[in-house]
CHARMM internal coordinates of N, CA and C (Angstrom, degrees):
IC EDIT
DIST 1 N 1 CA 1.4954
DIST 1 CA 1 C 1.4462
ANGL 1 N 1 CA 1 C 106.68
DIST 1 C 2 N 1.3363
ANGL 1 CA 1 C 2 N 116.24
DIHE 1 N 1 CA 1 C 2 N 138.37
DIST 2 N 2 CA 1.4480
ANGL 1 C 2 N 2 CA 122.06
DIHE 1 CA 1 C 2 N 2 CA -173.25
DIST 2 CA 2 C 1.6018
ANGL 2 N 2 CA 2 C 105.12
DIHE 1 C 2 N 2 CA 2 C -85.02
DIST 2 C 3 N 1.3778
ANGL 2 CA 2 C 3 N 117.14
DIHE 2 N 2 CA 2 C 3 N 156.56
DIST 3 N 3 CA 1.4580
ANGL 2 C 3 N 3 CA 120.63
DIHE 2 CA 2 C 3 N 3 CA 175.35
DIST 3 CA 3 C 1.4494
ANGL 3 N 3 CA 3 C 111.42
DIHE 2 C 3 N 3 CA 3 C -55.06
DIST 3 C 4 N 1.3060
ANGL 3 CA 3 C 4 N 124.60
DIHE 3 N 3 CA 3 C 4 N -34.99
DIST 4 N 4 CA 1.3904
ANGL 3 C 4 N 4 CA 125.33
DIHE 3 CA 3 C 4 N 4 CA -179.61
DIST 4 CA 4 C 1.6344
ANGL 4 N 4 CA 4 C 110.71
DIHE 3 C 4 N 4 CA 4 C -64.63
DIST 4 C 5 N 1.3201
ANGL 4 CA 4 C 5 N 109.55
DIHE 4 N 4 CA 4 C 5 N -38.99
DIST 5 N 5 CA 1.4993
ANGL 4 C 5 N 5 CA 115.99
DIHE 4 CA 4 C 5 N 5 CA -179.32
DIST 5 CA 5 C 1.5400
ANGL 5 N 5 CA 5 C 110.18
DIHE 4 C 5 N 5 CA 5 C -69.47
DIST 5 C 6 N 1.3882
ANGL 5 CA 5 C 6 N 115.30
DIHE 5 N 5 CA 5 C 6 N -43.32
DIST 6 N 6 CA 1.4033
ANGL 5 C 6 N 6 CA 120.58
DIHE 5 CA 5 C 6 N 6 CA 176.51
DIST 6 CA 6 C 1.6103
ANGL 6 N 6 CA 6 C 111.21
DIHE 5 C 6 N 6 CA 6 C -60.75
DIST 6 C 7 N 1.2034
ANGL 6 CA 6 C 7 N 116.55
DIHE 6 N 6 CA 6 C 7 N -43.41
DIST 7 N 7 CA 1.5200
ANGL 6 C 7 N 7 CA 119.33
DIHE 6 CA 6 C 7 N 7 CA 179.42
DIST 7 CA 7 C 1.4900
ANGL 7 N 7 CA 7 C 108.21
DIHE 6 C 7 N 7 CA 7 C -67.72
DIST 7 C 8 N 1.2122
ANGL 7 CA 7 C 8 N 125.79
DIHE 7 N 7 CA 7 C 8 N -37.49
DIST 8 N 8 CA 1.5379
ANGL 7 C 8 N 8 CA 129.83
DIHE 7 CA 7 C 8 N 8 CA 171.85
DIST 8 CA 8 C 1.5418
ANGL 8 N 8 CA 8 C 110.13
DIHE 7 C 8 N 8 CA 8 C -57.81
DIST 8 C 9 N 1.1766
ANGL 8 CA 8 C 9 N 119.55
DIHE 8 N 8 CA 8 C 9 N -42.50
DIST 9 N 9 CA 1.6074
ANGL 8 C 9 N 9 CA 125.42
DIHE 8 CA 8 C 9 N 9 CA -178.87
DIST 9 CA 9 C 1.5134
ANGL 9 N 9 CA 9 C 100.20
DIHE 8 C 9 N 9 CA 9 C -67.10
DIST 9 C 10 N 1.2486
ANGL 9 CA 9 C 10 N 120.76
DIHE 9 N 9 CA 9 C 10 N -57.97
DIST 10 N 10 CA 1.4198
ANGL 9 C 10 N 10 CA 123.72
DIHE 9 CA 9 C 10 N 10 CA -172.06
DIST 10 CA 10 C 1.5827
ANGL 10 N 10 CA 10 C 112.25
DIHE 9 C 10 N 10 CA 10 C -57.84
DIST 10 C 11 N 1.2844
ANGL 10 CA 10 C 11 N 115.72
DIHE 10 N 10 CA 10 C 11 N -49.89
DIST 11 N 11 CA 1.4290
ANGL 10 C 11 N 11 CA 123.55
DIHE 10 CA 10 C 11 N 11 CA 170.81
DIST 11 CA 11 C 1.5982
ANGL 11 N 11 CA 11 C 114.71
DIHE 10 C 11 N 11 CA 11 C -48.76
DIST 11 C 12 N 1.2649
ANGL 11 CA 11 C 12 N 114.44
DIHE 11 N 11 CA 11 C 12 N -49.02
DIST 12 N 12 CA 1.5210
ANGL 11 C 12 N 12 CA 122.68
DIHE 11 CA 11 C 12 N 12 CA 176.44
DIST 12 CA 12 C 1.6091
ANGL 12 N 12 CA 12 C 107.46
DIHE 11 C 12 N 12 CA 12 C -59.47
DIST 12 C 13 N 1.2884
ANGL 12 CA 12 C 13 N 112.62
DIHE 12 N 12 CA 12 C 13 N -50.77
DIST 13 N 13 CA 1.5780
ANGL 12 C 13 N 13 CA 116.35
DIHE 12 CA 12 C 13 N 13 CA -178.64
DIST 13 CA 13 C 1.4321
ANGL 13 N 13 CA 13 C 108.49
DIHE 12 C 13 N 13 CA 13 C -62.00
DIST 13 C 14 N 1.2198
ANGL 13 CA 13 C 14 N 122.62
DIHE 13 N 13 CA 13 C 14 N -45.65
DIST 14 N 14 CA 1.4811
ANGL 13 C 14 N 14 CA 125.34
DIHE 13 CA 13 C 14 N 14 CA 179.97
DIST 14 CA 14 C 1.6299
ANGL 14 N 14 CA 14 C 108.72
DIHE 13 C 14 N 14 CA 14 C -59.19
DIST 14 C 15 N 1.2636
ANGL 14 CA 14 C 15 N 116.85
DIHE 14 N 14 CA 14 C 15 N -49.22
DIST 15 N 15 CA 1.4584
ANGL 14 C 15 N 15 CA 122.89
DIHE 14 CA 14 C 15 N 15 CA 175.76
DIST 15 CA 15 C 1.5201
ANGL 15 N 15 CA 15 C 115.15
DIHE 14 C 15 N 15 CA 15 C -56.37
DIST 15 C 16 N 1.4187
ANGL 15 CA 15 C 16 N 114.30
DIHE 15 N 15 CA 15 C 16 N -41.00
DIST 16 N 16 CA 1.4162
ANGL 15 C 16 N 16 CA 120.32
DIHE 15 CA 15 C 16 N 16 CA -179.64
DIST 16 CA 16 C 1.5713
ANGL 16 N 16 CA 16 C 109.52
DIHE 15 C 16 N 16 CA 16 C -68.92
DIST 16 C 17 N 1.3442
ANGL 16 CA 16 C 17 N 119.17
DIHE 16 N 16 CA 16 C 17 N -37.19
DIST 17 N 17 CA 1.3522
ANGL 16 C 17 N 17 CA 124.86
DIHE 16 CA 16 C 17 N 17 CA -176.76
DIST 17 CA 17 C 1.5885
ANGL 17 N 17 CA 17 C 113.13
DIHE 16 C 17 N 17 CA 17 C -69.40
DIST 17 C 18 N 1.3901
ANGL 17 CA 17 C 18 N 107.57
DIHE 17 N 17 CA 17 C 18 N -42.00
DIST 18 N 18 CA 1.4459
ANGL 17 C 18 N 18 CA 118.32
DIHE 17 CA 17 C 18 N 18 CA 177.96
DIST 18 CA 18 C 1.5943
ANGL 18 N 18 CA 18 C 108.11
DIHE 17 C 18 N 18 CA 18 C -59.26
DIST 18 C 19 N 1.3756
ANGL 18 CA 18 C 19 N 114.56
DIHE 18 N 18 CA 18 C 19 N -46.85
DIST 19 N 19 CA 1.4414
ANGL 18 C 19 N 19 CA 114.03
DIHE 18 CA 18 C 19 N 19 CA -178.30
DIST 19 CA 19 C 1.5294
ANGL 19 N 19 CA 19 C 110.27
DIHE 18 C 19 N 19 CA 19 C -69.67
DIST 19 C 20 N 1.3347
ANGL 19 CA 19 C 20 N 120.19
DIHE 19 N 19 CA 19 C 20 N -39.38
DIST 20 N 20 CA 1.5211
ANGL 19 C 20 N 20 CA 121.42
DIHE 19 CA 19 C 20 N 20 CA 175.94
DIST 20 CA 20 C 1.5430
ANGL 20 N 20 CA 20 C 109.79
DIHE 19 C 20 N 20 CA 20 C -57.72
DIST 20 C 21 N 1.3316
ANGL 20 CA 20 C 21 N 116.86
DIHE 20 N 20 CA 20 C 21 N -38.29
DIST 21 N 21 CA 1.4725
ANGL 20 C 21 N 21 CA 114.16
DIHE 20 CA 20 C 21 N 21 CA -179.97
DIST 21 CA 21 C 1.5227
ANGL 21 N 21 CA 21 C 116.05
DIHE 20 C 21 N 21 CA 21 C -95.87
DIST 21 C 22 N 1.3813
ANGL 21 CA 21 C 22 N 114.32
DIHE 21 N 21 CA 21 C 22 N 12.10
DIST 22 N 22 CA 1.4277
ANGL 21 C 22 N 22 CA 120.96
DIHE 21 CA 21 C 22 N 22 CA -179.57
DIST 22 CA 22 C 1.5465
ANGL 22 N 22 CA 22 C 115.02
DIHE 21 C 22 N 22 CA 22 C 56.99
DIST 22 C 23 N 1.2382
ANGL 22 CA 22 C 23 N 118.06
DIHE 22 N 22 CA 22 C 23 N 41.76
DIST 23 N 23 CA 1.4939
ANGL 22 C 23 N 23 CA 125.37
DIHE 22 CA 22 C 23 N 23 CA 179.01
DIST 23 CA 23 C 1.4656
ANGL 23 N 23 CA 23 C 105.47
DIHE 22 C 23 N 23 CA 23 C -102.23
DIST 23 C 24 N 1.3473
ANGL 23 CA 23 C 24 N 116.23
DIHE 23 N 23 CA 23 C 24 N 116.37
DIST 24 N 24 CA 1.4115
ANGL 23 C 24 N 24 CA 123.64
DIHE 23 CA 23 C 24 N 24 CA -177.08
DIST 24 CA 24 C 1.6043
ANGL 24 N 24 CA 24 C 104.79
DIHE 23 C 24 N 24 CA 24 C -82.58
DIST 24 C 25 N 1.2935
ANGL 24 CA 24 C 25 N 112.83
DIHE 24 N 24 CA 24 C 25 N 157.17
DIST 25 N 25 CA 1.4888
ANGL 24 C 25 N 25 CA 118.90
DIHE 24 CA 24 C 25 N 25 CA 174.28
DIST 25 CA 25 C 1.4828
ANGL 25 N 25 CA 25 C 113.14
DIHE 24 C 25 N 25 CA 25 C -53.95
DIST 25 C 26 N 1.3814
ANGL 25 CA 25 C 26 N 117.91
DIHE 25 N 25 CA 25 C 26 N -36.03
DIST 26 N 26 CA 1.3530
ANGL 25 C 26 N 26 CA 121.58
DIHE 25 CA 25 C 26 N 26 CA 177.59
DIST 26 CA 26 C 1.5497
ANGL 26 N 26 CA 26 C 114.69
DIHE 25 C 26 N 26 CA 26 C -61.47
DIST 26 C 27 N 1.4345
ANGL 26 CA 26 C 27 N 114.49
DIHE 26 N 26 CA 26 C 27 N -46.48
DIST 27 N 27 CA 1.4009
ANGL 26 C 27 N 27 CA 126.73
DIHE 26 CA 26 C 27 N 27 CA 177.70
DIST 27 CA 27 C 1.4691
ANGL 27 N 27 CA 27 C 110.81
DIHE 26 C 27 N 27 CA 27 C -64.74
DIST 27 C 28 N 1.4328
ANGL 27 CA 27 C 28 N 118.14
DIHE 27 N 27 CA 27 C 28 N -41.27
DIST 28 N 28 CA 1.3812
ANGL 27 C 28 N 28 CA 118.60
DIHE 27 CA 27 C 28 N 28 CA -179.50
DIST 28 CA 28 C 1.5227
ANGL 28 N 28 CA 28 C 110.82
DIHE 27 C 28 N 28 CA 28 C -65.04
DIST 28 C 29 N 1.3642
ANGL 28 CA 28 C 29 N 115.98
DIHE 28 N 28 CA 28 C 29 N -36.55
DIST 29 N 29 CA 1.5407
ANGL 28 C 29 N 29 CA 117.69
DIHE 28 CA 28 C 29 N 29 CA 174.39
DIST 29 CA 29 C 1.5106
ANGL 29 N 29 CA 29 C 110.22
DIHE 28 C 29 N 29 CA 29 C -63.52
DIST 29 C 30 N 1.1783
ANGL 29 CA 29 C 30 N 124.43
DIHE 29 N 29 CA 29 C 30 N -36.17
DIST 30 N 30 CA 1.3030
ANGL 29 C 30 N 30 CA 128.39
DIHE 29 CA 29 C 30 N 30 CA -178.85
DIST 30 CA 30 C 1.5636
ANGL 30 N 30 CA 30 C 110.17
DIHE 29 C 30 N 30 CA 30 C -72.07
DIST 30 C 31 N 1.2495
ANGL 30 CA 30 C 31 N 121.40
DIHE 30 N 30 CA 30 C 31 N -35.57
DIST 31 N 31 CA 1.4556
ANGL 30 C 31 N 31 CA 125.30
DIHE 30 CA 30 C 31 N 31 CA -179.69
DIST 31 CA 31 C 1.4751
ANGL 31 N 31 CA 31 C 108.13
DIHE 30 C 31 N 31 CA 31 C -72.74
DIST 31 C 32 N 1.4401
ANGL 31 CA 31 C 32 N 114.57
DIHE 31 N 31 CA 31 C 32 N -34.17
DIST 32 N 32 CA 1.5934
ANGL 31 C 32 N 32 CA 121.59
DIHE 31 CA 31 C 32 N 32 CA -174.50
DIST 32 CA 32 C 1.5006
ANGL 32 N 32 CA 32 C 104.61
DIHE 31 C 32 N 32 CA 32 C -88.68
DIST 32 C 33 N 1.2703
ANGL 32 CA 32 C 33 N 125.06
DIHE 32 N 32 CA 32 C 33 N -3.71
DIST 33 N 33 CA 1.4452
ANGL 32 C 33 N 33 CA 122.01
DIHE 32 CA 32 C 33 N 33 CA -170.57
DIST 33 CA 33 C 1.4625
ANGL 33 N 33 CA 33 C 115.81
DIHE 32 C 33 N 33 CA 33 C 53.66
DIST 33 C 34 N 1.2640
ANGL 33 CA 33 C 34 N 113.05
DIHE 33 N 33 CA 33 C 34 N 50.95
DIST 34 N 34 CA 1.5383
ANGL 33 C 34 N 34 CA 120.45
DIHE 33 CA 33 C 34 N 34 CA -175.59
DIST 34 CA 34 C 1.5879
ANGL 34 N 34 CA 34 C 106.33
DIHE 33 C 34 N 34 CA 34 C -145.94
DIST 34 C 35 N 1.2914
ANGL 34 CA 34 C 35 N 109.75
DIHE 34 N 34 CA 34 C 35 N -176.70
DIST 35 N 35 CA 1.4816
ANGL 34 C 35 N 35 CA 114.38
DIHE 34 CA 34 C 35 N 35 CA -177.90
DIST 35 CA 35 C 1.5927
ANGL 35 N 35 CA 35 C 114.35
DIHE 34 C 35 N 35 CA 35 C -95.17
DIST 35 C 36 N 1.2120
ANGL 35 CA 35 C 36 N 118.45
DIHE 35 N 35 CA 35 C 36 N 160.68
DIST 36 N 36 CA 1.4769
ANGL 35 C 36 N 36 CA 121.46
DIHE 35 CA 35 C 36 N 36 CA 178.61
DIST 36 CA 36 C 1.6651
ANGL 36 N 36 CA 36 C 109.71
DIHE 35 C 36 N 36 CA 36 C -59.74
DIST 36 C 37 N 1.2998
ANGL 36 CA 36 C 37 N 110.23
DIHE 36 N 36 CA 36 C 37 N -33.49
DIST 37 N 37 CA 1.5661
ANGL 36 C 37 N 37 CA 117.86
DIHE 36 CA 36 C 37 N 37 CA -176.68
DIST 37 CA 37 C 1.5206
ANGL 37 N 37 CA 37 C 103.65
DIHE 36 C 37 N 37 CA 37 C -63.70
DIST 37 C 38 N 1.4506
ANGL 37 CA 37 C 38 N 119.20
DIHE 37 N 37 CA 37 C 38 N -46.53
DIST 38 N 38 CA 1.3772
ANGL 37 C 38 N 38 CA 121.93
DIHE 37 CA 37 C 38 N 38 CA 176.34
DIST 38 CA 38 C 1.5402
ANGL 38 N 38 CA 38 C 115.89
DIHE 37 C 38 N 38 CA 38 C -54.46
DIST 38 C 39 N 1.3074
ANGL 38 CA 38 C 39 N 112.65
DIHE 38 N 38 CA 38 C 39 N -42.75
DIST 39 N 39 CA 1.4744
ANGL 38 C 39 N 39 CA 117.58
DIHE 38 CA 38 C 39 N 39 CA -177.98
DIST 39 CA 39 C 1.5977
ANGL 39 N 39 CA 39 C 106.48
DIHE 38 C 39 N 39 CA 39 C -69.56
DIST 39 C 40 N 1.3052
ANGL 39 CA 39 C 40 N 117.84
DIHE 39 N 39 CA 39 C 40 N -37.93
DIST 40 N 40 CA 1.4139
ANGL 39 C 40 N 40 CA 117.05
DIHE 39 CA 39 C 40 N 40 CA 175.65
DIST 40 CA 40 C 1.5742
ANGL 40 N 40 CA 40 C 114.67
DIHE 39 C 40 N 40 CA 40 C -59.22
DIST 40 C 41 N 1.3743
ANGL 40 CA 40 C 41 N 115.18
DIHE 40 N 40 CA 40 C 41 N -43.97
DIST 41 N 41 CA 1.3713
ANGL 40 C 41 N 41 CA 118.04
DIHE 40 CA 40 C 41 N 41 CA 170.56
DIST 41 CA 41 C 1.5240
ANGL 41 N 41 CA 41 C 116.34
DIHE 40 C 41 N 41 CA 41 C -59.87
DIST 41 C 42 N 1.2757
ANGL 41 CA 41 C 42 N 116.12
DIHE 41 N 41 CA 41 C 42 N -43.72
DIST 42 N 42 CA 1.4341
ANGL 41 C 42 N 42 CA 122.78
DIHE 41 CA 41 C 42 N 42 CA 175.39
DIST 42 CA 42 C 1.6253
ANGL 42 N 42 CA 42 C 111.80
DIHE 41 C 42 N 42 CA 42 C -54.32
DIST 42 C 43 N 1.3742
ANGL 42 CA 42 C 43 N 113.21
DIHE 42 N 42 CA 42 C 43 N -46.47
DIST 43 N 43 CA 1.4868
ANGL 42 C 43 N 43 CA 114.93
DIHE 42 CA 42 C 43 N 43 CA 176.93
DIST 43 CA 43 C 1.4886
ANGL 43 N 43 CA 43 C 117.46
DIHE 42 C 43 N 43 CA 43 C -81.34
DIST 43 C 44 N 1.2927
ANGL 43 CA 43 C 44 N 117.91
DIHE 43 N 43 CA 43 C 44 N -3.91
DIST 44 N 44 CA 1.4779
ANGL 43 C 44 N 44 CA 119.62
DIHE 43 CA 43 C 44 N 44 CA 176.98
DIST 44 CA 44 C 1.5122
ANGL 44 N 44 CA 44 C 110.10
DIHE 43 C 44 N 44 CA 44 C -78.74
DIST 44 C 45 N 1.3131
ANGL 44 CA 44 C 45 N 115.99
DIHE 44 N 44 CA 44 C 45 N 114.98
DIST 45 N 45 CA 1.4522
ANGL 44 C 45 N 45 CA 120.33
DIHE 44 CA 44 C 45 N 45 CA -177.73
DIST 45 CA 45 C 1.5649
ANGL 45 N 45 CA 45 C 115.87
DIHE 44 C 45 N 45 CA 45 C -62.78
DIST 45 C 46 N 1.4208
ANGL 45 CA 45 C 46 N 111.69
DIHE 45 N 45 CA 45 C 46 N -23.78
DIST 46 N 46 CA 1.5250
ANGL 45 C 46 N 46 CA 115.58
DIHE 45 CA 45 C 46 N 46 CA 178.86
DIST 46 CA 46 C 1.4795
ANGL 46 N 46 CA 46 C 111.55
DIHE 45 C 46 N 46 CA 46 C -93.48
DIST 46 C 47 N 1.2766
ANGL 46 CA 46 C 47 N 120.19
DIHE 46 N 46 CA 46 C 47 N 2.92
DIST 47 N 47 CA 1.5440
ANGL 46 C 47 N 47 CA 123.19
DIHE 46 CA 46 C 47 N 47 CA 176.94
DIST 47 CA 47 C 1.4908
ANGL 47 N 47 CA 47 C 108.73
DIHE 46 C 47 N 47 CA 47 C -100.70
DIST 47 C 48 N 1.3207
ANGL 47 CA 47 C 48 N 121.86
DIHE 47 N 47 CA 47 C 48 N 108.14
DIST 48 N 48 CA 1.3834
ANGL 47 C 48 N 48 CA 128.82
DIHE 47 CA 47 C 48 N 48 CA -175.66
DIST 48 CA 48 C 1.5293
ANGL 48 N 48 CA 48 C 112.23
DIHE 47 C 48 N 48 CA 48 C -90.33
DIST 48 C 49 N 1.3879
ANGL 48 CA 48 C 49 N 122.69
DIHE 48 N 48 CA 48 C 49 N 6.83
DIST 49 N 49 CA 1.3485
ANGL 48 C 49 N 49 CA 122.82
DIHE 48 CA 48 C 49 N 49 CA -174.37
DIST 49 CA 49 C 1.4777
ANGL 49 N 49 CA 49 C 122.07
DIHE 48 C 49 N 49 CA 49 C -76.09
DIST 49 C 50 N 1.4213
ANGL 49 CA 49 C 50 N 113.74
DIHE 49 N 49 CA 49 C 50 N -7.07
DIST 50 N 50 CA 1.4222
ANGL 49 C 50 N 50 CA 120.87
DIHE 49 CA 49 C 50 N 50 CA -177.04
DIST 50 CA 50 C 1.5092
ANGL 50 N 50 CA 50 C 112.61
DIHE 49 C 50 N 50 CA 50 C -69.55
DIST 50 C 51 N 1.3377
ANGL 50 CA 50 C 51 N 115.35
DIHE 50 N 50 CA 50 C 51 N 135.36
DIST 51 N 51 CA 1.4362
ANGL 50 C 51 N 51 CA 121.54
DIHE 50 CA 50 C 51 N 51 CA 176.92
DIST 51 CA 51 C 1.5732
ANGL 51 N 51 CA 51 C 113.60
DIHE 50 C 51 N 51 CA 51 C -77.43
DIST 51 C 52 N 1.3151
ANGL 51 CA 51 C 52 N 118.17
DIHE 51 N 51 CA 51 C 52 N 160.58
DIST 52 N 52 CA 1.4386
ANGL 51 C 52 N 52 CA 119.43
DIHE 51 CA 51 C 52 N 52 CA 172.90
DIST 52 CA 52 C 1.5030
ANGL 52 N 52 CA 52 C 110.26
DIHE 51 C 52 N 52 CA 52 C -62.02
DIST 52 C 53 N 1.3289
ANGL 52 CA 52 C 53 N 113.94
DIHE 52 N 52 CA 52 C 53 N -40.65
DIST 53 N 53 CA 1.4706
ANGL 52 C 53 N 53 CA 117.02
DIHE 52 CA 52 C 53 N 53 CA 175.23
DIST 53 CA 53 C 1.5061
ANGL 53 N 53 CA 53 C 115.90
DIHE 52 C 53 N 53 CA 53 C -58.42
DIST 53 C 54 N 1.2784
ANGL 53 CA 53 C 54 N 120.90
DIHE 53 N 53 CA 53 C 54 N -44.09
DIST 54 N 54 CA 1.3576
ANGL 53 C 54 N 54 CA 126.63
DIHE 53 CA 53 C 54 N 54 CA 177.55
DIST 54 CA 54 C 1.5592
ANGL 54 N 54 CA 54 C 111.21
DIHE 53 C 54 N 54 CA 54 C -63.92
DIST 54 C 55 N 1.2103
ANGL 54 CA 54 C 55 N 113.83
DIHE 54 N 54 CA 54 C 55 N -48.63
DIST 55 N 55 CA 1.5531
ANGL 54 C 55 N 55 CA 120.30
DIHE 54 CA 54 C 55 N 55 CA 177.73
DIST 55 CA 55 C 1.5332
ANGL 55 N 55 CA 55 C 108.50
DIHE 54 C 55 N 55 CA 55 C -60.36
DIST 55 C 56 N 1.3710
ANGL 55 CA 55 C 56 N 122.51
DIHE 55 N 55 CA 55 C 56 N -38.72
DIST 56 N 56 CA 1.4340
ANGL 55 C 56 N 56 CA 126.75
DIHE 55 CA 55 C 56 N 56 CA 176.89
DIST 56 CA 56 C 1.5733
ANGL 56 N 56 CA 56 C 111.32
DIHE 55 C 56 N 56 CA 56 C -64.00
DIST 56 C 57 N 1.3369
ANGL 56 CA 56 C 57 N 113.17
DIHE 56 N 56 CA 56 C 57 N -47.04
DIST 57 N 57 CA 1.4762
ANGL 56 C 57 N 57 CA 115.54
DIHE 56 CA 56 C 57 N 57 CA 179.74
DIST 57 CA 57 C 1.4794
ANGL 57 N 57 CA 57 C 109.22
DIHE 56 C 57 N 57 CA 57 C -64.56
DIST 57 C 58 N 1.3281
ANGL 57 CA 57 C 58 N 124.95
DIHE 57 N 57 CA 57 C 58 N -45.31
DIST 58 N 58 CA 1.4018
ANGL 57 C 58 N 58 CA 127.37
DIHE 57 CA 57 C 58 N 58 CA 178.59
DIST 58 CA 58 C 1.5188
ANGL 58 N 58 CA 58 C 110.48
DIHE 57 C 58 N 58 CA 58 C -57.04
DIST 58 C 59 N 1.1836
ANGL 58 CA 58 C 59 N 120.87
DIHE 58 N 58 CA 58 C 59 N -48.10
DIST 59 N 59 CA 1.4218
ANGL 58 C 59 N 59 CA 129.36
DIHE 58 CA 58 C 59 N 59 CA 173.18
DIST 59 CA 59 C 1.4893
ANGL 59 N 59 CA 59 C 112.33
DIHE 58 C 59 N 59 CA 59 C -51.15
DIST 59 C 60 N 1.4614
ANGL 59 CA 59 C 60 N 119.89
DIHE 59 N 59 CA 59 C 60 N -55.36
DIST 60 N 60 CA 1.3302
ANGL 59 C 60 N 60 CA 120.96
DIHE 59 CA 59 C 60 N 60 CA 177.03
DIST 60 CA 60 C 1.5324
ANGL 60 N 60 CA 60 C 114.60
DIHE 59 C 60 N 60 CA 60 C -60.67
DIST 60 C 61 N 1.2606
ANGL 60 CA 60 C 61 N 123.81
DIHE 60 N 60 CA 60 C 61 N -33.35
DIST 61 N 61 CA 1.3887
ANGL 60 C 61 N 61 CA 128.20
DIHE 60 CA 60 C 61 N 61 CA 174.51
DIST 61 CA 61 C 1.4845
ANGL 61 N 61 CA 61 C 113.25
DIHE 60 C 61 N 61 CA 61 C -57.06
DIST 61 C 62 N 1.3178
ANGL 61 CA 61 C 62 N 117.85
DIHE 61 N 61 CA 61 C 62 N -41.15
DIST 62 N 62 CA 1.4305
ANGL 61 C 62 N 62 CA 126.23
DIHE 61 CA 61 C 62 N 62 CA -179.35
DIST 62 CA 62 C 1.5488
ANGL 62 N 62 CA 62 C 110.76
DIHE 61 C 62 N 62 CA 62 C -89.68
DIST 62 C 63 N 1.2459
ANGL 62 CA 62 C 63 N 121.25
DIHE 62 N 62 CA 62 C 63 N 6.99
DIST 63 N 63 CA 1.3890
ANGL 62 C 63 N 63 CA 128.13
DIHE 62 CA 62 C 63 N 63 CA 169.87
DIST 63 CA 63 C 1.4455
ANGL 63 N 63 CA 63 C 109.79
DIHE 62 C 63 N 63 CA 63 C 82.16
DIST 63 C 64 N 1.3336
ANGL 63 CA 63 C 64 N 119.51
DIHE 63 N 63 CA 63 C 64 N 26.19
DIST 64 N 64 CA 1.5546
ANGL 63 C 64 N 64 CA 122.21
DIHE 63 CA 63 C 64 N 64 CA 174.66
DIST 64 CA 64 C 1.5192
ANGL 64 N 64 CA 64 C 107.68
DIHE 63 C 64 N 64 CA 64 C -121.31
DIST 64 C 65 N 1.2922
ANGL 64 CA 64 C 65 N 114.12
DIHE 64 N 64 CA 64 C 65 N 177.48
DIST 65 N 65 CA 1.4476
ANGL 64 C 65 N 65 CA 126.88
DIHE 64 CA 64 C 65 N 65 CA -170.70
DIST 65 CA 65 C 1.5179
ANGL 65 N 65 CA 65 C 106.31
DIHE 64 C 65 N 65 CA 65 C -127.01
DIST 65 C 66 N 1.3277
ANGL 65 CA 65 C 66 N 118.77
DIHE 65 N 65 CA 65 C 66 N 128.11
DIST 66 N 66 CA 1.4730
ANGL 65 C 66 N 66 CA 119.54
DIHE 65 CA 65 C 66 N 66 CA 174.69
DIST 66 CA 66 C 1.5670
ANGL 66 N 66 CA 66 C 103.36
DIHE 65 C 66 N 66 CA 66 C -95.13
DIST 66 C 67 N 1.3983
ANGL 66 CA 66 C 67 N 112.77
DIHE 66 N 66 CA 66 C 67 N 127.92
DIST 67 N 67 CA 1.4651
ANGL 66 C 67 N 67 CA 122.43
DIHE 66 CA 66 C 67 N 67 CA 177.37
DIST 67 CA 67 C 1.5471
ANGL 67 N 67 CA 67 C 107.13
DIHE 66 C 67 N 67 CA 67 C -120.32
DIST 67 C 68 N 1.3915
ANGL 67 CA 67 C 68 N 112.14
DIHE 67 N 67 CA 67 C 68 N 134.90
DIST 68 N 68 CA 1.4446
ANGL 67 C 68 N 68 CA 120.56
DIHE 67 CA 67 C 68 N 68 CA 177.61
DIST 68 CA 68 C 1.5836
ANGL 68 N 68 CA 68 C 104.62
DIHE 67 C 68 N 68 CA 68 C -124.37
DIST 68 C 69 N 1.2421
ANGL 68 CA 68 C 69 N 112.86
DIHE 68 N 68 CA 68 C 69 N 144.14
DIST 69 N 69 CA 1.4475
ANGL 68 C 69 N 69 CA 121.06
DIHE 68 CA 68 C 69 N 69 CA -177.84
DIST 69 CA 69 C 1.4090
ANGL 69 N 69 CA 69 C 113.18
DIHE 68 C 69 N 69 CA 69 C -129.36
DIST 69 C 70 N 1.3549
ANGL 69 CA 69 C 70 N 120.12
DIHE 69 N 69 CA 69 C 70 N 139.53
DIST 70 N 70 CA 1.4886
ANGL 69 C 70 N 70 CA 120.63
DIHE 69 CA 69 C 70 N 70 CA 169.01
DIST 70 CA 70 C 1.5435
ANGL 70 N 70 CA 70 C 102.54
DIHE 69 C 70 N 70 CA 70 C -102.16
DIST 70 C 71 N 1.4162
ANGL 70 CA 70 C 71 N 115.22
DIHE 70 N 70 CA 70 C 71 N 122.45
DIST 71 N 71 CA 1.4380
ANGL 70 C 71 N 71 CA 121.20
DIHE 70 CA 70 C 71 N 71 CA 177.29
DIST 71 CA 71 C 1.4500
ANGL 71 N 71 CA 71 C 113.67
DIHE 70 C 71 N 71 CA 71 C -129.10
END
COOR INIT
IC SEED 1 N 1 CA 1 C
IC BUILD
């Protein structure tokens, strides 16, 4: 799986969790201490600029954990 495909899957999972927990993009931005534009980039499956740290913070906010493995 390519890094773009992995980012796409993570972005979809984050969006799904946000919807399930009724967290808007605006609220997510507030919780992450960032802008709504940054959250849009984070959730854009075609934008690969998100760092592992940012993805991990977003995952924690929606009650999930980001795990990476070297195999």
